[in-house]
C-alpha positions, 0 to 999 in steps of 0.5 A: 475527503479534502484535508484541512492540512492543505492550508499549511504553507507550501502545500500542493494538492495531490491528484488522481486517486490521492486527491484530497491531501498534499503531494508535497509541501514545497521540497520533495527531497527534504521531506523524504530525508525527514521521513527517512530520519524518523521525523515529521508525518504524512497526512493519509486522511484521504484513505478509507477507514472501516471499523468492525465491532462485535464479539465475533469480529476476529473469527468472522474476518478470519473466514474472509481474509487471506491473513490469519486473524482469529487470534490476533492480539490487541495492538498487533498490526497486520495486513490482509487481502480479499480475493475474487473466486479466481484468486485475483486481488480485490481489496487490501486492508491494513489492520489493527485490533484495539481489543474492542474494534478492528480498525482498517485503512484501505485505498481511497474510495474503495471502502464502499465496495469493501463494506458492501462485500462484508455486509453480504457475508455477515449471516448469523455472526455477531458483528457490525461494520461501519464506514468511519472515514468521515470522522477518522483520519489516518496519519503516518509517523515514520520509523524512529519517530518520537512524536507524541501520540495523542491519547486515545489514538489507535496505533498500528505499528509496523517496521516502516512506522506507525499509522495512527487512527485519529478523530478527524476533528483533531487532525490540525491540532496533531499537525501543529505538534507532530513536526514538519509535514511530508507529502504523498510523493515523499511517502511513495518514494520510500514505499517504492524503495521498500518494495511495498506494493499498493492496490491499484498501483501494482495491481490490475484486474488479474493480479494474484498475491504471489506476483507481488510478494504478498505471500507471508505478509498479507497471505497466510498459507496455513489457515482455513478456507477463504475465497480464492484460496484454491488459486493461492494453494495451486500456484504455491504448490504446483507452479509459478506466477505468470509475472513478478514484481521488480525494482528498477533503477532508471537512467538519471539523465532523463528529465521525465520519469516514465509514468505508470503503464509505460511498457518495458522491453528488453534493451537488446531487442530495441524499440520494436521489441516485444512488451515484457512488462510495464511500470507500476509506480515511478518516483524520484528518490533522495538518494537513489535517484529515479526508481520504479516498481514494475511487473515483468513476465516471470521468465525475463532474465533477472540480469537483463537490461530493460528499457521503459519507453526510452529510458534505460532501466536496471532490475533488482529482484523483488519476487524470485522468478 
């Protein structure tokens, strides 16, 4: 979905999975500072939107998701995962129930696979699943924003701000009154600062929730069975995940950021040392400078200096070893 807000002054289109919205509007750090100060908005209208209706919707989703949602109060935001039978992360859903419909936004172009799975699990439950991406746009208001929420918008409020589900036809009118726009690069830099993982960025085909700190926020440990629960319970009760998410401060003297997939090594081992992890997301932060999220082997010492390609990196613990 190509956003009409790409016609706003200064808009530079994002690429890759985020194609369809603006990467920035001409001033990355100004846009970051505005979001950090609680002003402006972010166009997330490229994200998939899935709606689940029917009187059994919460009880049914409770059986499929990693989160406890059977008694989810109307208006309360939550997030949840869908795992494979082996406990690997397949989908991440950002949810809110408005009293009649569960609304979820998901990574761009993942809604078809998600809906196919949900449809295959309907059985006798009184639920309907719909792809609402074509008529519903997601926008983000940062924490502290006093921007007016349009009447009828579904609001998903979190400590990091509010996600609004708007009629796509109202997107331009909303932008005209919501304050200065901020692009995906600003939004992503703050996500990295907040240590929040993203499906397809911090995950690969073998990622389990414990590695990213998703236990608690997206995985409820005291709920009933769901696909992949055995792996979650086994790692929680008997072991440790093989990898852990870390936050990295990168050497600010380097011109280029190490891109996603850049191999990490122990600085003391030199350029020929063994690979101990890789960058998942890197960003330029308006206060912290170049930063990144990365996955490293669990047994990497938490105080060990690292090297990302040729760039020196210092760790901060996100997930305990």
